[in-house]
N, CA, C and O of each residue as an XYZ file, in Angstrom:
808
protein
N      -5.003      0.382     29.187
C      -4.881      0.638     27.774
C      -5.108      2.185     27.641
O      -6.094      2.746     28.119
N      -4.063      2.857     26.917
C      -4.143      4.204     26.578
C      -5.071      4.686     25.584
O      -5.205      4.183     24.468
N      -5.723      5.706     26.042
C      -6.943      6.445     25.443
C      -6.054      7.482     24.513
O      -4.938      7.923     24.787
N      -6.868      7.759     23.311
C      -6.065      8.789     22.544
C      -6.991      9.779     22.319
O      -8.199      9.560     22.414
N      -6.384     11.189     21.939
C      -7.176     12.261     21.670
C      -6.463     12.809     20.513
O      -5.246     12.944     20.384
N      -7.489     13.131     19.615
C      -6.998     13.795     18.318
C      -6.804     15.453     18.479
O      -7.703     16.246     18.760
N      -5.566     15.729     18.259
C      -5.612     17.186     18.480
C      -5.359     17.935     16.985
O      -4.573     17.606     16.097
N      -6.340     19.093     17.036
C      -6.457     19.432     15.496
C      -6.986     20.981     15.890
O      -7.379     21.454     16.957
N      -6.803     21.610     14.423
C      -7.030     23.215     14.444
C      -6.470     23.758     13.280
O      -5.514     23.207     12.732
N      -7.004     24.843     12.827
C      -6.425     25.658     11.271
C      -4.983     25.910     11.440
O      -4.413     25.792     12.524
N      -4.520     26.191     10.560
C      -3.271     26.778     10.378
C      -2.854     28.005     11.507
O      -3.834     28.745     11.597
N      -2.002     28.369     12.192
C      -1.870     29.369     12.953
C      -2.550     29.418     14.222
O      -2.595     30.409     14.951
N      -3.230     27.968     14.515
C      -4.156     28.099     15.818
C      -3.401     27.721     17.035
O      -3.880     27.826     18.164
N      -1.992     27.198     16.735
C      -1.452     26.856     18.086
C      -1.473     25.387     18.162
O      -1.443     24.997     19.329
N      -1.515     24.465     17.293
C      -1.612     23.130     17.597
C      -0.365     22.510     18.114
O      -0.408     21.860     19.159
N       0.914     22.689     17.353
C       2.061     22.462     17.878
C       2.398     23.020     19.211
O       2.890     22.267     20.052
N       2.188     24.209     19.469
C       2.517     24.543     20.904
C       1.751     23.804     21.986
O       2.245     23.483     23.067
N       0.638     23.586     21.647
C      -0.216     22.852     22.622
C       0.144     21.484     22.763
O       0.061     20.951     23.870
N       0.593     20.760     21.608
C       1.224     19.594     21.790
C       2.327     19.469     22.657
O       2.426     18.534     23.452
N       3.222     20.431     22.535
C       4.451     20.608     23.067
C       4.165     20.700     24.869
O       4.902     20.155     25.690
N       3.003     21.469     25.192
C       2.564     21.670     26.579
C       2.303     20.310     27.128
O       2.776     19.956     28.208
N       1.415     19.405     26.252
C       1.278     18.212     26.658
C       2.354     17.272     27.199
O       2.474     16.631     28.243
N       3.163     17.445     25.989
C       4.379     16.357     26.092
C       5.192     17.035     27.373
O       5.676     16.171     28.104
N       5.413     18.243     27.749
C       6.052     18.720     28.936
C       5.286     18.106     30.237
O       5.956     18.022     31.266
N       4.012     17.698     30.265
C       3.330     17.232     31.246
C       3.421     15.596     31.107
O       2.627     14.828     31.649
N       4.552     15.194     30.266
C       4.471     13.591     30.270
C       3.642     12.725     29.493
O       3.553     11.502     29.600
N       2.897     13.665     28.505
C       1.821     12.993     27.698
C       2.355     12.299     26.588
O       3.253     13.001     26.123
N       2.225     11.228     25.929
C       2.911     10.788     24.764
C       2.127     11.534     23.628
O       0.901     11.559     23.516
N       2.970     12.089     22.871
C       2.536     12.893     21.525
C       2.850     12.318     20.177
O       4.048     12.320     19.893
N       1.924     11.767     19.179
C       2.363     11.443     18.060
C       1.981     12.634     16.890
O       0.837     13.066     16.746
N       2.884     12.977     16.268
C       2.705     13.964     15.119
C       2.452     13.486     14.082
O       3.312     12.701     13.684
N       1.333     13.674     13.241
C       1.099     13.033     11.979
C       1.895     13.571     10.677
O       2.281     12.995      9.660
N       1.988     14.972     11.141
C       3.154     15.684     10.149
C       4.444     15.309     10.229
O       5.149     15.405      9.225
N       4.973     14.810     11.460
C       6.268     14.278     11.430
C       6.356     12.893     10.833
O       7.326     12.557     10.153
N       5.334     12.086     11.092
C       5.230     10.818     10.496
C       5.309     10.955      8.924
O       6.060     10.235      8.266
N       4.623     11.767      8.445
C       4.658     12.180      7.003
C       6.212     12.491      6.662
O       6.827     11.855      5.805
N       6.632     13.271      7.232
C       8.029     13.725      6.930
C       8.917     12.603      6.874
O       9.721     12.490      5.949
N       8.816     11.651      7.927
C       9.627     10.509      7.991
C       9.551      9.608      6.716
O      10.480      9.116      6.075
N       8.176      9.517      6.511
C       8.056      8.569      5.215
C       8.504      9.034      3.850
O       8.915      8.282      2.966
N       8.379     10.404      3.761
C       9.056     10.908      2.533
C      10.318     11.579      2.424
O      10.627     12.257      1.444
N      11.102     11.379      3.499
C      12.524     11.796      3.697
C      13.493     10.613      3.839
O      14.696     10.778      4.045
N      12.871      9.333      3.711
C      13.684      8.074      4.058
C      13.873      7.714      2.586
O      12.881      7.233      2.038
N      15.172      7.892      1.726
C      15.134      7.543      0.413
C      15.001      5.789      0.213
O      15.544      4.869      0.825
N      14.239      5.802     -0.679
C      13.754      4.290     -1.352
C      12.656      3.627      0.025
O      12.527      2.421      0.232
N      12.066      4.551      0.714
C      10.660      4.046      1.374
C       9.869      3.851      0.409
O       9.982      4.325     -0.721
N       8.873      3.014      0.881
C       7.459      2.568      0.160
C       6.844      3.847     -0.180
O       6.425      3.754     -1.335
N       6.620      4.915      0.275
C       6.020      6.138      0.177
C       6.693      6.815     -1.228
O       6.081      7.081     -2.262
N       8.225      7.024     -0.937
C       8.838      7.506     -2.110
C       8.751      6.821     -3.396
O       8.621      7.343     -4.504
N       8.854      5.373     -3.054
C       8.788      4.573     -4.564
C       7.341      4.846     -5.263
O       7.188      4.937     -6.481
N       6.415      4.949     -4.396
C       5.022      5.136     -5.189
C       4.877      6.472     -5.431
O       4.094      6.672     -6.360
N       5.426      7.661     -4.850
C       5.365      8.888     -5.308
C       6.021      8.970     -6.610
O       5.561      9.606     -7.559
N       7.139      8.289     -6.626
C       8.372      8.265     -7.907
C       7.273      7.745     -9.239
O       7.006      8.337    -10.284
N       6.803      6.455     -8.740
C       6.099      5.931     -9.718
C       4.836      6.771    -10.443
O       4.456      6.604    -11.601
N       4.308      7.675     -9.507
C       2.979      8.433     -9.795
C       3.437      9.570    -10.380
O       2.977      9.872    -11.481
N       4.300     10.303     -9.829
C       4.606     11.745    -10.140
C       5.909     12.039    -10.992
O       6.135     13.099    -11.574
N       6.696     10.963    -10.968
C       8.076     11.079    -11.743
C       8.950     11.948    -10.857
O       8.613     12.560     -9.843
N      10.214     11.876    -11.474
C      11.316     12.357    -10.433
C      11.552     13.901    -10.403
O      12.604     14.410    -10.017
N      10.418     14.620    -10.868
C      10.462     16.225    -10.805
C      10.057     16.451     -9.272
O      10.402     17.546     -8.828
N       9.521     15.773     -8.572
C       9.217     16.131     -7.106
C      10.129     15.363     -6.229
O       9.830     15.188     -5.048
N      11.390     14.821     -6.813
C      12.387     14.072     -5.718
C      13.500     14.921     -5.911
O      13.909     15.297     -7.009
N      13.979     15.213     -4.807
C      15.293     16.088     -4.961
C      16.720     15.197     -4.787
O      16.694     13.997     -4.515
N      17.870     15.902     -4.969
C      18.826     15.129     -5.204
C      19.437     14.237     -4.272
O      20.458     13.595     -4.518
N      18.767     14.203     -3.143
C      19.136     13.293     -1.965
C      18.149     12.059     -2.128
O      18.328     11.110     -1.364
N      17.153     11.995     -3.033
C      16.054     10.996     -3.390
C      15.004     11.068     -2.140
O      14.270     10.152     -1.770
N      15.085     12.059     -1.714
C      13.807     12.531     -0.822
C      12.891     13.391     -1.497
O      13.265     14.052     -2.466
N      11.445     13.450     -0.966
C      10.637     14.235     -1.575
C      10.982     15.639     -1.563
O      11.452     16.086     -0.517
N      10.809     16.494     -2.668
C      10.918     18.031     -2.838
C       9.479     18.476     -2.391
O       8.510     18.428     -3.149
N       9.432     18.895     -1.140
C       8.363     19.150     -0.524
C       7.686     20.343     -1.063
O       6.458     20.383     -1.139
N       8.486     21.372     -1.461
C       8.041     22.600     -2.208
C       7.624     22.401     -3.407
O       6.597     23.042     -3.631
N       8.073     21.636     -4.480
C       7.658     21.131     -5.458
C       6.442     20.304     -5.684
O       5.737     20.413     -6.687
N       6.225     19.460     -4.691
C       5.075     18.708     -4.531
C       3.885     19.680     -3.966
O       2.734     19.641     -4.400
N       4.216     20.319     -3.212
C       3.009     21.268     -2.575
C       2.577     22.098     -3.684
O       1.369     22.262     -3.859
N       3.618     22.760     -4.626
C       2.989     23.390     -5.832
C       2.202     22.649     -6.646
O       1.147     23.136     -7.051
N       2.566     21.442     -6.988
C       1.948     20.501     -7.927
C       0.736     20.338     -7.429
O      -0.216     20.669     -8.135
N       0.509     19.807     -6.138
C      -0.848     19.315     -5.734
C      -1.870     20.645     -5.446
O      -3.101     20.632     -5.467
N      -1.086     21.648     -5.205
C      -2.000     23.078     -4.779
C      -2.671     23.376     -6.233
O      -3.832     23.776     -6.321
N      -1.941     23.173     -7.229
C      -2.673     23.480     -8.657
C      -3.785     22.483     -9.352
O      -4.635     22.717    -10.211
N      -3.455     21.322     -8.667
C      -4.270     20.106     -9.391
C      -4.668     19.296     -8.354
O      -3.898     18.547     -7.753
N      -6.079     19.440     -8.073
C      -6.866     18.533     -7.254
C      -6.723     17.190     -7.398
O      -6.594     16.489     -6.394
N      -6.724     16.742     -8.441
C      -6.587     15.390     -8.941
C      -5.033     14.699     -8.218
O      -4.975     13.638     -7.597
N      -4.047     15.488     -8.464
C      -3.082     15.239     -8.031
C      -2.735     15.042     -6.399
O      -2.015     14.203     -5.857
N      -3.575     16.209     -5.790
C      -3.630     16.066     -4.335
C      -4.248     14.770     -3.815
O      -3.832     14.191     -2.811
N      -5.292     14.346     -4.583
C      -6.164     13.277     -4.152
C      -5.024     11.737     -4.589
O      -5.115     10.787     -3.812
N      -4.411     11.653     -5.340
C      -3.454     10.638     -5.852
C      -2.294     10.429     -4.636
O      -1.980      9.397     -4.044
N      -1.766     11.847     -4.491
C      -0.805     11.786     -3.204
C      -1.357     11.410     -2.103
O      -0.680     10.587     -1.487
N      -2.485     11.748     -1.551
C      -3.240     11.340     -0.323
C      -3.654     10.016     -0.436
O      -3.948      9.470      0.627
N      -3.735      9.470     -1.290
C      -4.093      7.893     -1.644
C      -3.015      7.170     -1.215
O      -3.178      6.206     -0.467
N      -1.673      7.595     -1.685
C      -0.450      6.803     -1.393
C      -0.142      7.140      0.190
O       0.125      6.233      0.979
N      -0.197      8.436      0.562
C       0.355      8.866      1.918
C      -0.360      8.285      3.096
O       0.187      7.682      4.019
N      -1.843      8.564      2.951
C      -2.589      8.400      4.184
C      -2.652      6.935      4.761
O      -2.630      6.802      5.984
N      -2.733      5.757      3.888
C      -2.639      4.399      4.541
C      -1.461      4.300      5.386
O      -1.452      3.961      6.570
N      -0.486      4.623      4.676
C       0.898      4.660      5.240
C       1.136      5.581      6.544
O       1.916      5.171      7.403
N       0.578      6.631      6.684
C       0.546      7.395      7.911
C      -0.143      6.661      8.918
O       0.388      6.394      9.996
N      -1.451      6.280      8.577
C      -2.293      5.608      9.497
C      -1.779      4.257     10.064
O      -2.008      3.947     11.233
N      -1.131      3.517      9.281
C      -0.462      2.377      9.711
C       0.695      2.672     10.716
O       0.971      1.910     11.643
N       1.388      3.910     10.441
C       2.752      4.284     11.300
C       2.106      4.764     12.472
O       2.684      4.425     13.505
N       1.107      5.435     12.620
C       0.434      5.932     13.662
C       0.021      4.792     14.784
O       0.352      4.761     15.969
N      -0.834      3.832     14.021
C      -1.382      2.747     14.571
C      -0.166      1.718     15.357
O      -0.431      1.069     16.369
N       1.321      1.711     14.622
C       2.421      1.280     15.264
C       2.574      2.110     16.374
O       2.456      1.668     17.517
N       2.840      3.346     16.118
C       3.351      4.222     17.364
C       2.783      4.109     18.837
O       3.350      4.193     19.926
N       1.260      3.854     18.433
C       0.044      3.719     19.278
C       0.236      2.536     20.328
O       0.218      2.604     21.557
N       0.457      1.252     19.363
C       0.721      0.014     20.147
C       2.024      0.023     20.914
O       2.122     -0.867     21.760
N       3.126      0.920     20.775
C       4.258      0.805     21.724
C       3.836      1.660     22.995
O       4.498      1.710     24.032
N       2.615      2.341     22.761
C       2.501      3.476     24.011
C       1.565      2.634     24.817
O       0.564      2.353     24.158
N       1.561      2.121     26.072
C       0.299      1.184     26.414
C       0.387      1.737     27.981
O      -0.665      1.602     28.606
N       1.470      2.327     28.684
C       1.503      2.803     30.039
C       0.848      4.154     30.360
O       0.496      4.245     31.536
N       0.638      5.074     29.697
C       0.051      6.190     29.870
C      -1.464      6.177     29.838
O      -2.008      5.497     28.968
N      -2.377      7.032     30.913
C      -3.620      6.957     30.838
C      -4.379      7.350     29.445
O      -5.424      6.845     29.033
N      -3.528      8.471     28.758
C      -3.957      8.870     27.443
C      -2.763      9.531     26.699
O      -1.768      9.898     27.324
N      -2.873      9.668     25.433
C      -2.142     10.298     24.639
C      -2.570     11.265     23.578
O      -3.771     11.251     23.306
N      -1.815     12.083     22.946
C      -2.068     13.049     22.160
C      -1.758     12.540     20.664
O      -0.684     11.969     20.477
N      -2.619     12.713     19.631
C      -2.231     12.485     18.088
C      -2.469     13.922     17.587
O      -3.582     14.447     17.533
N      -1.257     14.532     17.208
C      -1.541     15.860     16.365
C      -2.112     15.613     14.970
O      -1.348     15.185     14.105
N      -3.347     15.838     14.692
C      -3.917     15.495     13.293
C      -4.153     16.807     12.511
O      -5.332     16.816     12.155
N      -3.637     17.693     12.184
C      -3.926     19.028     11.491
C      -5.042     18.953     10.650
O      -5.801     19.921     10.684
N      -5.390     17.765      9.696
C      -6.340     17.999      8.821
C      -7.445     16.904      8.975
O      -7.984     16.309      8.042
N      -7.696     16.732     10.335
C      -8.680     15.826     10.664
C     -10.098     16.215     10.243
O     -10.959     15.335     10.253
N     -10.399     17.409      9.888
C     -11.510     17.778      9.508
C     -11.743     17.467      7.888
O     -12.775     17.139      7.303
N     -10.636     17.653      7.474
C     -10.722     17.313      5.955
C     -10.545     15.795      5.662
O     -10.832     15.429      4.523
N     -10.127     14.915      6.513
C      -9.880     13.526      6.394
C     -10.388     12.777      7.666
O      -9.577     12.295      8.458
N     -11.834     12.676      7.871
C     -12.121     12.084      8.993
C     -12.057     10.538      9.334
O     -12.561      9.932     10.279
N     -11.283     10.083      8.277
C     -10.876      8.576      8.335
C      -9.984      8.489      9.548
O     -10.008      7.423     10.162
N      -9.238      9.411      9.961
C      -8.317      9.396     10.968
C      -8.962      9.450     12.404
O      -8.341      9.201     13.437
N     -10.267      9.802     12.337
C     -11.167      9.877     13.745
C     -11.124      8.513     14.148
O     -11.344      8.327     15.345
N     -10.893      7.506     13.439
C     -11.123      6.198     14.107
C      -9.606      5.756     15.019
O      -9.554      4.768     15.752
N      -8.483      6.674     14.794
C      -7.573      6.244     15.658
C      -7.822      7.002     17.068
O      -7.055      6.721     17.989
N      -8.748      7.852     17.265
C      -8.839      8.382     18.570
C     -10.330      8.268     19.117
O     -11.292      8.186     18.352
N     -10.458      8.271     20.689
C     -11.387      8.320     21.192
C     -12.087      9.788     21.451
O     -13.266      9.895     21.791
N     -11.291     10.792     21.266
C     -11.879     12.173     21.715
C     -11.181     12.928     20.590
O     -10.184     12.521     19.993
N     -12.000     14.400     20.308
C     -11.188     15.233     19.327
C     -10.999     16.571     20.345
O     -11.850     16.830     21.195
N     -10.168     17.130     20.216
C      -9.333     18.414     21.079
C      -9.186     19.499     19.945
O      -8.238     19.436     19.162
N     -10.063     20.418     19.871
C      -9.806     21.442     19.024
C      -9.229     22.881     19.487
O      -9.835     23.628     20.254
N      -8.030     23.145     18.939
C      -7.329     24.582     19.187
C      -7.787     25.497     18.502
O      -7.667     25.481     17.277
N      -8.532     26.684     19.289
C      -9.352     27.503     18.416
C      -8.829     29.133     18.757
O      -8.685     29.534     19.911
N      -8.591     29.941     17.595
C      -8.007     31.004     17.330
C      -8.799     32.095     16.443
O      -9.153     31.635     15.357
N      -9.086     33.181     16.626
C      -9.651     34.133     15.423
C      -8.783     34.147     14.307
O      -7.558     34.143     14.425
N      -9.423     34.164     13.159
C      -8.776     34.289     11.806
C      -7.788     35.576     11.996
O      -6.656     35.292     11.606
N      -7.863     36.461     12.321
C      -7.071     37.528     12.264
C      -5.505     37.273     12.944
O      -4.414     37.457     12.405
N      -5.800     36.798     14.282
C      -4.470     36.231     15.022
C      -3.706     35.385     14.314
O      -2.478     35.435     14.257
N      -4.528     34.463     13.673
C      -3.894     33.123     13.020
C      -3.095     33.597     11.735
O      -1.990     33.120     11.478
N      -3.715     34.578     10.920
C      -3.014     35.110      9.771
C      -1.701     35.981     10.369
O      -0.610     35.779      9.835
N      -1.774     36.681     11.168
C      -0.545     37.255     11.941
C       0.718     36.447     12.361
O       1.909     36.742     12.261
N       0.085     35.309     12.876
C       1.013     34.220     13.439
C       1.784     33.580     12.205
O       3.010     33.474     12.175
N       0.978     33.190     11.249
C       1.683     32.490     10.024
C       2.477     33.372      9.162
O       3.524     32.985      8.641
N       1.999     34.553      9.001
C       3.192     35.525      8.354
C       4.378     35.721      9.094
O       5.494     35.562      8.599
N       4.164     36.081     10.330
C       5.584     36.258     11.314
C       6.428     34.828     11.216
O       7.650     34.771     11.081
N       5.604     33.773     11.302
C       6.347     32.512     11.520
C       7.126     31.921     10.072
O       8.228     31.391      9.932
N       6.191     32.212      9.205
C       6.895     31.580      7.642
C       7.111     32.584      6.571
O       7.419     32.319      5.409
N       6.925     33.717      7.058
C       7.409     34.979      6.183
C       6.429     34.906      4.838
O       6.893     35.224      3.743
N       5.103     34.489      4.976
C       4.330     34.487      3.727
C       3.495     35.862      3.852
O       3.335     36.502      4.891
N       3.035     36.154      2.675
C       2.136     37.308      2.511
C       0.877     37.166      3.100
O       0.460     36.051      3.412
N       0.181     38.264      3.296
C      -1.281     37.684      3.991
C      -2.190     37.048      2.941
O      -3.129     36.339      3.302
N      -1.974     37.247      1.841
C      -2.846     36.721      0.506
C      -2.412     35.290      0.458
O      -3.230     34.452      0.077
N      -1.075     34.891      0.845
C      -0.828     33.491      0.737
C      -1.233     32.722      1.792
O      -1.421     31.529      1.557
N      -1.420     33.152      2.961
C      -1.777     32.492      4.068
C      -3.251     32.452      4.143
O      -3.735     31.477      4.717
N      -4.017     33.315      3.678
C      -5.428     33.343      3.266
C      -5.778     32.428      2.318
O      -6.844     31.852      2.538
N      -5.156     32.111      1.270
C      -5.317     31.167      0.101
C      -5.122     29.660      0.859
O      -5.864     28.716      0.589
N      -4.108     29.576      1.765
C      -3.891     28.068      2.493
C      -5.258     28.008      3.502
O      -5.744     26.889      3.665
N      -5.771     28.928      4.050
C      -6.734     28.668      4.973
C      -8.054     28.526      4.129
O      -8.980     27.799      4.488
N      -8.065     29.307      2.937
C      -9.219     28.794      1.916
C      -9.442     27.371      1.606
O     -10.539     26.824      1.505
N      -8.351     26.865      1.474
C      -8.082     25.074      0.957
C      -8.374     24.447      2.202
O      -8.804     23.297      2.121
N      -8.235     24.947      3.343
C      -8.618     24.016      4.527
C      -9.962     23.965      4.959
O     -10.771     24.760      4.481
N     -10.338     23.043      5.890
C     -11.863     22.906      6.264
C     -12.100     24.383      7.002
O     -11.124     25.034      7.377
N     -13.356     24.829      7.170
C     -13.649     26.047      7.939
C     -13.708     25.627      9.410
O     -13.520     24.452      9.725
N     -13.955     26.533     10.267
C     -14.012     26.506     11.801
C     -15.394     25.887     12.180
O     -15.576     25.481     13.327
N     -16.282     25.818     11.316
C     -17.593     25.202     11.477
C     -17.323     23.698     11.529
O     -17.617     22.992     12.494
N     -16.711     23.249     10.351
C     -16.512     21.971     10.104
C     -15.822     21.246     11.388
O     -16.188     20.210     11.942
N     -14.610     22.169     11.733
C     -13.596     21.482     12.771
C     -14.289     21.702     14.105
O     -13.810     21.079     15.052
N     -15.280     22.441     14.325
C     -15.948     22.473     15.548
C     -17.099     21.374     15.694
O     -17.408     20.860     16.768
N     -17.614     21.126     14.622
C     -18.406     19.874     14.473
C     -18.112     18.605     14.964
O     -18.915     17.833     15.488
N     -16.638     18.380     14.725
C     -15.702     17.308     15.150
C     -15.375     17.156     16.697
O     -15.094     16.171     17.381
N     -15.509     18.410     16.968
C     -14.778     18.446     18.272
C     -15.699     18.008     19.713
O     -16.910     18.071     19.924
N     -14.734     17.614     20.446
C     -15.382     17.070     21.830
C     -15.048     18.073     22.759
O     -15.854     18.323     23.655
N     -13.862     18.757     22.676
C     -13.502     19.581     23.778
C     -12.534     20.745     22.863
O     -11.986     20.525     21.783
N     -12.518     21.926     23.592
C     -11.851     22.973     22.900
C     -10.811     23.637     23.704
O     -11.063     23.781     24.900
N      -9.441     24.158     23.151
C      -8.991     24.983     24.009
C      -8.702     26.406     23.133
O      -8.282     26.476     21.978
N      -8.997     27.324     23.887
C      -8.912     28.609     23.095
C      -7.532     29.168     23.386
O      -7.041     29.057     24.509
N      -6.816     29.849     22.251
C      -5.614     30.053     22.327
C      -5.559     31.577     21.564
O      -5.144     31.721     20.415
N      -5.965     32.479     22.263
C      -6.069     33.839     22.020
C      -4.902     34.617     22.620
O      -4.473     35.619     22.049
N      -4.344     34.137     23.848
C      -3.449     34.814     24.746
C      -1.927     34.626     24.371
O      -1.460     34.536     23.235
N      -1.205     34.585     25.672
C       0.157     34.213     25.480
C       0.474     32.889     25.750
O      -0.344     32.124     26.262
N       1.693     32.536     25.420
C       2.150     31.113     25.505
C       1.836     30.561     26.928
O       1.586     29.363     27.058
N       1.842     31.470     28.083
C       1.717     31.115     29.330
C       0.318     30.784     29.366
O       0.131     29.688     29.895
N      -0.812     31.413     28.948
C      -2.242     31.242     28.726
C      -2.443     29.961     28.357
O      -3.191     29.245     29.023
N      -1.741     29.457     27.139
C      -2.024     28.419     26.461
C      -1.741     27.027     27.156
O      -2.430     26.008     27.203
N      -0.311     27.366     27.760
C       0.290     26.309     28.976
C      -0.887     25.952     29.952
O      -1.314     24.799     30.003
N      -1.429     27.011     30.764
C      -2.352     27.130     31.644
C      -3.624     26.353     31.266
O      -4.065     25.579     32.116
N      -4.333     26.481     29.966
C      -5.200     25.883     29.335
C      -5.119     24.383     29.409
O      -5.954     23.664     29.959
N      -3.908     23.946     28.732
C      -3.481     22.684     28.625
C      -3.545     21.995     29.756
O      -4.132     20.913     29.801
N      -2.972     22.516     30.765
C      -2.857     21.754     32.068
C      -4.341     21.571     32.729
O      -4.622     20.598     33.429
N      -5.331     22.709     32.398
C      -6.629     22.263     33.008
C      -7.295     21.199     32.083
O      -8.055     20.402     32.633
N      -7.112     21.108     30.864
C      -7.597     20.157     29.856
C      -6.909     18.724     30.428
O      -7.592     17.706     30.537
N      -5.776     18.757     30.707
C      -4.811     17.646     31.175
C      -5.315     16.983     32.478
O      -5.190     15.797     32.786
N      -5.881     17.923     33.152
C      -6.298     17.318     34.631
C      -7.710     16.648     34.421
O      -8.092     15.707     35.117
N      -8.490     17.234     33.358
C      -9.750     16.855     33.101
C      -9.619     15.520     32.402
O     -10.368     14.640     32.828
N      -8.752     15.184     31.342
C      -8.450     13.768     30.890
C      -7.723     12.928     31.804
O      -7.846     11.742     31.498
N      -7.034     13.120     32.782
C      -6.725     12.497     33.466
C      -7.766     11.730     34.443
O      -7.583     10.546     34.724
N      -8.864     12.462     34.944
C      -9.788     12.335     35.863
C     -10.638     11.363     34.925
O     -11.249     10.532     35.596
N     -10.828     11.254     33.622
C     -11.511     10.613     32.685
C     -10.961      9.268     32.614
O     -11.717      8.314     32.792
N      -9.650      9.080     32.360
C      -9.072      7.669     32.097
C      -7.890      7.189     33.032
O      -7.205      6.220     32.707
N      -7.665      7.903     34.223
C      -6.883      7.352     35.154
C      -7.460      6.135     35.895
O      -8.600      6.258     36.343
N      -6.929      5.188     36.043
C      -7.338      3.825     36.875
C      -7.866      4.320     38.160
O      -8.261      3.525     39.012
């Protein structure tokens, strides 16, 4: 039976890069954000039907998919709207992750990338352990500004809306520090991979 590790961390911490390093080692990786995108970019899916019923066509694009930018603005300005959206999406995301987990039984362990695990601990039930990718705030801000073309104020506003480092650390069983180069991160992932293989290999 495959064990599952929840990979989490704040914006700009390097979660996706760490997940890619695990994938290169042959570890199955499930990305909760990718699951969400599939659910909301498939016209006439259950998720989109319910989003249309709740929020109207202003958040649906011409192809019948979710207009992510419009939806982001909507929920960023309205806490109740964010809660309604999460009430629609989270059970569907959870169900799809469970489906993907069930199809993955040969590997000793797998990774589920869960960016908002600290904000939504219900997803903790999907995993046996939590691996936190850590990085100082200044470096994270610089990375997101370079990657997304956002201003420093915009990046800090996103960070302010997320769980803090202390909340994430309280959930973590293991930590990866990502302060250096991509090669440093790759080596840290390889070390953690060996630890997990020792823990879960038959």
